[in-house]
N, C-alpha and C positions, 0 to 999 in steps of 0.2 A: 872927978868933981869939976875940974876946970872945964871939961868938955860940956858938962851939963849946964854950967853957969855961963857958958858962952851964948850971947844973944843970938848969934847967927844960927847956931845949932837948934836953939829953941824955936826960932822962926821956921826953920826947915822941918822940924818935927810937927809943928802946928800945921804947916802947909800939907805935909804928907798925910797927917790925920784927916784934915779937911777933904783932901783929894780922895782918900779911901772911903770916907763917909759919903761923899757925894756920889762916888762910883756905886756904892752899895744901894743908895737911895735910887739912883738912876736905873740900876738893875731891877729893883723891885717895881719901879714904875713901868719899865719896859715889859716885864712879865705880866703885870696887871693889864696893860694896854693890849698885849697879845691875846690874853684870855678873853678880854672884852670883844676884840675883833673877831676871834674864832666863834664866840657865841652869837654875835650878830650875823656872821656868814651862815651859820647853821639855821638861824631863824629865817634869814632871807631865802635859803634853799628850801626849807620846810614850807614856807608860806609862798605859793606862787603868785606871780603878778596877776592883777585883775584881767589883763588881756589874754592870759593863758587859759582861763576857765572855759571860754567857748570852744577853743581848739580841743581841749581834753574831753569836754562833753560830747563834741561831734565825733571824736574817735571812739568813745565808748558806745555811742548810739550806732555807729557803723558796725562795730564788732557785734553788737547785739542783733542788728538786722541780718548780718551775715550768718550768725548762728541760727536765727529763726528761719532764714531762707534754706539753710541746709536741712533743718528739721522738716520743713514743708516739702522739700524735694524728696526726702526719705519717705515721708508719709504718702506722698503722691505716687511714688514708685510701688509702695506696698499695696495701695488701693488699686493701681493699674494691674498689678499681678493678680490680686484677688478678683478683680472684675474679669480679667482674661481667663482665669481658671473657671469662674462661674459661667462665662460664656461658652467655654469649651465643653463643660459638663452639660449645659442646656442643649448645645448643638448635638452632642453625642446621644442624649436622651431622645431628642426629636428624630434623629436619624435611625434609631433602633425601634421606634414605635411601629406597630403593625397598622395603626390607624393613621390616616392622612391628616396633616395639620396645615392649614392655610391662614395667612394673615392678610386681610384687606385694609388698606388705608381708607380714610374718609372719602377719597375721591373714587373709590371702587376699583383700585388696581392692586394686584398681588404684590406684596412686599417681601414675603418669605413663604417657603413651602418645603416640606421634607420629602424624602424619596418615596415614602409610601403614598403621599398625595399624587406625585407624578405617575406612579405605577397604576393607581386606581383610575385616574382621569385620562391616562394614556398620552401624556405629553412629556417630551424630553426636558423641557424647561417651562416653568410657569411664571417666572419673574416678569412683571410689567404687563401681564395680560389683564384685560378687563373682565368683568363678570359675564357680559354677553358673549365674549369670545370664548370664555372657559366653559360655560354651561350650555350655551347655544339654546336648543329647543328641548332641553331635558324636562320631563313632565313630573310634577309632584303627585305621588300616589297617596300619601297620607301626611297629616300635619297635626302638630300639637295645638295650633291656634285655629279658631273657627273660620276666620275670614281669610284663609290662605289663598294665594293666587294659583293659577294653573301651572305656570312655568316656574322652574327653580330660579331662573334669572330674576324674575319679578320678586320672588320671596326674599332673596339675598339683598337685592337693591332696597327693598322696603326695610329690612333690618339695619341697613347702613344709613338710613335716613337720620339726620342730626337729632331729631326729636326722639327717635327710638334709641339711638346710641346713648343719649343722656339718661335713660332709664337704667341705672346701674343694677347689675345682677339679672336683668331681663334677657332671657335667651329663648331661642325657638329651635325646635327639632322637627325635621321633615324627612320623609322618605321619597326617593325619586328614582325613576328609570332613566338611565343615562347610556348614550351610545358614544363610545370612544372614537377618535379619528380613524382608527384601524377597523372599525365596524364591530367591535365587541360590545355586547349588551351587558350592562352592569346595573345592579340594584344596590344603592347605598343609602345610609342614613347620615344626614349632615346636621350638626348642631352649631348654631351661630350665637356667639356671645360677645358683648362689647368689651373692649380693652381700654383701660384708662390708667393714668399715672397716679401715684399716691396723693397728689394735690388735686385730683379730680379732672385733669385735662384729658379729653377723649382722643385716643390715638387711632382707633379703628375697630375692627371686629375680627375675632379668631373663629375659624371654622374647623370643627373636628369631623372628619369623614370616616365612617365605618363601612367597610365593604361587606354587604350582606347578600352578595350574589349567590353563593353556595347555600346559604340559609334559605333564601327565597326559592331556589331550585328544589331544595328538600321539602319545603312547604308545598310547592306545586305538585311534587311527586306524591306526597302524602294525600293531598286533596284529590289528585287523579286516582290514586289507588283506592281511596275511600269511595269515590263514585263508581269505580269499576267493581269494587267489592259489593256495593249495594246492588248493582245490576247482576253480578254473578250470583248473589244470594237469591235474588228474585228468580233467575233462570233455573237454579238448582231446585228451588222450592217447586216451581212449576213442573220440572221434569220428574222429580220424585213423586209428586202428586199424580202425574199421568201414569207413570210406571206402576204405582201402587193400585190405581184404578184398574189397569189392564190385568194385574196379578189377581185381584179379587174376582174379576170376571172369568179369568182362566180357572180359578179354583172351583167355581160352581158350574162351569159350562160342561155339557156332555156331548156337544156337537164337535166332531173331529175337524170339520172345516173352520168353525169358530175358534177352536183351540189353536189351529195353525196360524190363523189370522192374528190372534192375540199375541202369539209368540213372535210373529214377524213385527208387529207394532212395538213390542217391548224391545226387541233388538234395535229397531230403528230409533226409538226414543233414547236408548242407551248410547247409540252412535252420535246422536245429536248432542247429548250431554257431554260426551267425550270431546266432541269438536268445540263446544262452548268453553270447557275447561282449558283446552289447549290454546284457544284464542285469548282467554284471559291471561294465561301465563306469558304468552308471546307479547301481548299488549303491555304487560307490566315491565318486561325487559326493554321494550321500545321506549316506554315512558321514562324509565330510569336512565337510558342512554341520552334521551332528549333533555332531561333535567340536568344531567352531568355536563352536557355540551353547552 
């Protein structure tokens, strides 16, 4: 009791209590200030400064452009592979065609030709040749147009005229006799058609050449055989008529001299007929060989 009633002890207790209360209040204030500072730092980190927006936007655009560039490159590679495949298929198809294919540019030079065209025309290479160098003095034998020129060179040059090339879908077919550089005679049909892009730009003209040499030889052979057959039929008819007349006279004749003469005439006419038939067969064989050559 004396201790509690001691003023010094009372003061010390009050000071101790005040100090503890102050420490507790200070601790609460420090905790609150720390929480506020943490929240402010989070807000500052979450909300970037205004000068950081352009940099982040620029980086985002750069990343997007890089991704688009990669996609474009991938698409370009796919298209190139597809175009290469299509080009290879087209080249393979042209190389295996039995008909010749030529492509003339608007200035009249050969831009492309397949192997069949080189074989038909008799050149090892056709690239860069002009129309006059290629067809020279080849003659047109028939044409689908009425006003066709005499030479194949003139026909093709007319088809390559800008006004004619602008007539989309307009094509012309002609047949011509052609002499190769090695001296071989060829007969072929050539069809000239304009070539343009989907936008309508004229690129040149394509020529499809069909070798009809064997067909023309067969036609000539049939024509020759027809003429020979007509001549042979006339000769047979005349010989049979003559022999029939001699036989009728022989049947009614009683004169031995006349009978012998008629018999000799019949034998002679039969020999002439045999000679005519033999000549017809030999001529047919020669005509067949000439047509085949």
